[in-house]
DSSP file (Angstrom, degrees, kcal/mol; ACC not computed):
  #  RESIDUE AA STRUCTURE BP1 BP2  ACC     N-H-->O    O-->H-N    N-H-->O    O-->H-N    TCO  KAPPA ALPHA  PHI   PSI    X-CA   Y-CA   Z-CA
    1    1 A M              0   0    0      0, 0.0     2,-0.2     0, 0.0     0, 0.0   0.000 360.0 360.0 360.0 131.7    0.0    0.0    0.0
    2    2 A K        -     0   0    0      1,-0.0     2,-0.3     0, 0.0     0, 0.0  -0.572 360.0-143.3 -82.0 148.5    1.3    3.4   -0.9
    3    3 A R        -     0   0    0     -2,-0.2     2,-0.0     1,-0.1    -1,-0.0  -0.739  22.1 -94.1-111.5 162.2    1.2    6.1    1.7
    4    4 A D        -     0   0    0     -2,-0.3     2,-0.8     1,-0.1    -1,-0.1  -0.311  36.0-110.2 -69.7 153.4    0.5    9.8    1.4
    5    5 A I        +     0   0    0      1,-0.2    -1,-0.1     5,-0.1     0, 0.0  -0.793  56.8 148.6 -82.5 113.9    3.3   12.4    1.1
    6    6 A S        +     0   0    0     -2,-0.8    -1,-0.2     1,-0.1    -2,-0.0   0.451  48.7  47.0-132.1  -3.2    3.1   14.1    4.4
    7    7 A T  S  > S-     0   0    0      1,-0.1     4,-1.8     0, 0.0     3,-0.3  -0.932  80.7-110.7-137.3 160.6    6.6   15.3    5.4
    8    8 A P  H  > S+     0   0    0      0, 0.0     4,-2.6     0, 0.0     5,-0.2   0.841 119.8  58.5 -58.0 -32.3    9.5   17.1    3.7
    9    9 A T  H  > S+     0   0    0      2,-0.2     4,-2.3     1,-0.2     5,-0.1   0.888 103.6  51.2 -64.3 -39.1   11.4   13.9    3.8
   10   10 A D  H  > S+     0   0    0     -3,-0.3     4,-2.1     2,-0.2    -1,-0.2   0.909 110.7  48.6 -62.6 -42.5    8.6   12.2    1.8
   11   11 A V  H  X S+     0   0    0     -4,-1.8     4,-2.8     2,-0.2     5,-0.2   0.927 110.2  50.7 -64.2 -45.5    8.9   15.0   -0.8
   12   12 A K  H  X S+     0   0    0     -4,-2.6     4,-3.0     1,-0.2     5,-0.3   0.912 109.4  51.5 -60.2 -42.1   12.7   14.7   -1.0
   13   13 A F  H  X S+     0   0    0     -4,-2.3     4,-2.4     2,-0.2    -1,-0.2   0.919 111.3  47.8 -59.6 -43.9   12.3   11.0   -1.5
   14   14 A L  H  X S+     0   0    0     -4,-2.1     4,-2.5     2,-0.2    -2,-0.2   0.944 115.2  44.1 -62.5 -49.4    9.9   11.6   -4.4
   15   15 A V  H  X S+     0   0    0     -4,-2.8     4,-2.6     1,-0.2     5,-0.2   0.932 115.2  48.0 -62.9 -47.8   12.0   14.2   -6.1
   16   16 A D  H  X S+     0   0    0     -4,-3.0     4,-1.8    -5,-0.2    -1,-0.2   0.905 113.3  48.4 -60.5 -42.6   15.3   12.2   -5.6
   17   17 A S  H  X S+     0   0    0     -4,-2.4     4,-1.5    -5,-0.3    -1,-0.2   0.918 112.9  47.6 -64.7 -44.1   13.6    9.1   -7.0
   18   18 A F  H  X S+     0   0    0     -4,-2.5     4,-2.0     1,-0.2     3,-0.3   0.953 115.1  43.8 -62.7 -50.6   12.1   10.8  -10.0
   19   19 A Y  H  X S+     0   0    0     -4,-2.6     4,-2.7     1,-0.2    -1,-0.2   0.749 105.8  61.7 -73.5 -21.4   15.3   12.6  -11.0
   20   20 A N  H  X S+     0   0    0     -4,-1.8     4,-1.1    -5,-0.2    -1,-0.2   0.904 108.1  45.3 -63.9 -40.7   17.4    9.5  -10.4
   21   21 A E  H  X S+     0   0    0     -4,-1.5     4,-0.5    -3,-0.3    -2,-0.2   0.918 113.5  50.5 -65.7 -42.9   15.3    7.9  -13.2
   22   22 A V  H >< S+     0   0    0     -4,-2.0     3,-1.4     1,-0.2    -2,-0.2   0.958 110.5  46.5 -60.6 -53.0   15.7   11.0  -15.4
   23   23 A R  H 3< S+     0   0    0     -4,-2.7    -1,-0.2     1,-0.3    -2,-0.2   0.719 116.6  45.1 -68.1 -19.3   19.4   11.3  -15.1
   24   24 A N  H 3< S+     0   0    0     -4,-1.1    -1,-0.3    -3,-0.2     2,-0.2   0.394  85.5 117.6-100.5   1.1   19.9    7.6  -15.8
   25   25 A D    <X  -     0   0    0     -3,-1.4     4,-1.8    -4,-0.5     5,-0.4  -0.509  62.0-141.9 -73.0 133.5   17.5    7.4  -18.7
   26   26 A D  T  4 S+     0   0    0     -2,-0.2     4,-0.2     1,-0.2    -1,-0.1   0.793  97.4  44.1 -65.2 -29.3   19.0    6.5  -22.0
   27   27 A C  T  4 S+     0   0    0      2,-0.1    -1,-0.2     1,-0.1     4,-0.1   0.883 132.0  11.1 -87.1 -40.1   16.9    8.9  -24.0
   28   28 A I  T >> S+     0   0    0     -6,-0.2     4,-1.1     2,-0.1     3,-1.0   0.571 100.8  88.6-117.9 -12.1   16.9   12.1  -21.9
   29   29 A G  H 3X S+     0   0    0     -4,-1.8     4,-2.7     1,-0.3     3,-0.3   0.870  85.0  58.2 -57.7 -38.4   19.6   11.7  -19.3
   30   30 A Y  H 3>>S+     0   0    0     -5,-0.4     4,-2.6     1,-0.2     5,-1.9   0.800  97.8  61.8 -65.2 -26.8   22.4   13.0  -21.5
   31   31 A I  I <4>S+     0   0    0     -3,-1.0     5,-2.9     3,-0.2     6,-0.3   0.923 113.6  34.6 -63.5 -43.4   20.5   16.3  -21.9
   32   32 A F  I  <5S+     0   0    0     -4,-1.1     6,-2.7    -3,-0.3    -2,-0.2   0.892 127.6  38.1 -76.0 -41.0   20.7   17.0  -18.2
   33   33 A N  I  <5S+     0   0    0     -4,-2.7    -3,-0.2     4,-0.2    -2,-0.2   0.916 131.7  17.1 -80.6 -45.1   24.1   15.4  -17.6
   34   34 A D  I  <5S+     0   0    0     -4,-2.6    -3,-0.2    -5,-0.2    -2,-0.1   0.830 130.2  36.3-102.4 -39.2   26.1   16.4  -20.7
   35   35 A V  I   <S+     0   0    0     -5,-1.9    -3,-0.2     1,-0.1    -4,-0.2   0.956 131.2  25.3 -82.6 -54.0   24.3   19.3  -22.4
   36   36 A A  S   <S-     0   0    0     -5,-2.9    -4,-0.2    -6,-0.2    -3,-0.1   0.653  88.7-145.6 -84.6 -15.8   23.0   21.2  -19.5
   37   37 A N        -     0   0    0     -7,-0.3    -4,-0.2    -6,-0.3    -3,-0.1   0.939  23.8-154.3  46.1  56.5   25.6   20.0  -17.0
   38   38 A V        -     0   0    0     -6,-2.7     2,-1.3     1,-0.1    -1,-0.2  -0.353  15.9-132.9 -64.1 132.1   23.1   20.1  -14.2
   39   39 A D     >  -     0   0    0      1,-0.2     4,-3.0    -3,-0.1     5,-0.2  -0.754  25.7-164.9 -82.1  95.8   24.5   20.5  -10.7
   40   40 A W  H  > S+     0   0    0     -2,-1.3     4,-2.8     1,-0.2     5,-0.3   0.842  79.8  53.9 -60.6 -38.7   22.4   17.7   -9.3
   41   41 A D  H  > S+     0   0    0      2,-0.2     4,-1.8     1,-0.2    -1,-0.2   0.953 116.5  38.3 -61.7 -48.4   22.9   18.6   -5.6
   42   42 A D  H  > S+     0   0    0      2,-0.2     4,-2.5     1,-0.2    -2,-0.2   0.917 117.0  51.4 -66.9 -43.8   21.7   22.1   -6.1
   43   43 A H  H  X S+     0   0    0     -4,-3.0     4,-2.5     1,-0.2     5,-0.2   0.934 112.3  44.8 -60.5 -48.8   19.0   21.2   -8.6
   44   44 A L  H  X S+     0   0    0     -4,-2.8     4,-2.5    -5,-0.2    -1,-0.2   0.881 111.7  53.1 -66.9 -37.6   17.5   18.5   -6.4
   45   45 A H  H  X S+     0   0    0     -4,-1.8     4,-2.2    -5,-0.3    -1,-0.2   0.939 111.2  46.3 -62.0 -46.3   17.6   20.8   -3.3
   46   46 A C  H  X S+     0   0    0     -4,-2.5     4,-2.5     1,-0.2    -2,-0.2   0.922 113.7  47.9 -63.1 -45.4   15.7   23.5   -5.2
   47   47 A W  H  X S+     0   0    0     -4,-2.5     4,-2.7     1,-0.2     5,-0.3   0.892 110.0  52.6 -65.9 -38.3   13.1   21.2   -6.6
   48   48 A A  H  X S+     0   0    0     -4,-2.5     4,-2.2    -5,-0.2    -1,-0.2   0.917 110.9  47.2 -63.1 -41.7   12.5   19.6   -3.2
   49   49 A L  H  X S+     0   0    0     -4,-2.2     4,-2.3     2,-0.2    -2,-0.2   0.939 113.0  49.0 -63.3 -46.5   12.0   23.0   -1.6
   50   50 A L  H  X S+     0   0    0     -4,-2.5     4,-1.8     1,-0.2    -2,-0.2   0.944 115.2  42.9 -57.8 -50.1    9.6   24.0   -4.4
   51   51 A H  H  X S+     0   0    0     -4,-2.7     4,-2.7     1,-0.2     5,-0.4   0.835 110.1  56.8 -70.3 -31.5    7.5   20.9   -4.1
   52   52 A T  H  X S+     0   0    0     -4,-2.2     4,-2.4    -5,-0.3    -1,-0.2   0.939 109.7  45.7 -61.5 -46.1    7.5   20.9   -0.4
   53   53 A K  H  < S+     0   0    0     -4,-2.3    -2,-0.2     1,-0.2    -1,-0.2   0.862 116.9  45.3 -64.8 -35.5    6.0   24.4   -0.4
   54   54 A A  H  < S+     0   0    0     -4,-1.8    -2,-0.2    -5,-0.2    -1,-0.2   0.855 122.1  34.1 -76.1 -35.8    3.5   23.3   -3.1
   55   55 A I  H  <        0   0    0     -4,-2.7    -3,-0.2    -5,-0.1    -2,-0.2   0.875 360.0 360.0 -90.8 -41.2    2.4   20.0   -1.5
   56   56 A L     <        0   0    0     -4,-2.4    -3,-0.2    -5,-0.4    -1,-0.1   0.458 360.0 360.0 -94.4 360.0    2.6   20.5    2.2
């Protein structure tokens, strides 16, 4: 059974899980990794804050 997203930790887990799939994806991962050279630590931190404010 899936549980509701109810804490900032839950949001961080969701964001980290999603972007882990994105950056390892054969079709689009290179756009983030090689073309845009995303700073993953900063990017994930910003997205987690944004979604935490939107969801909670």
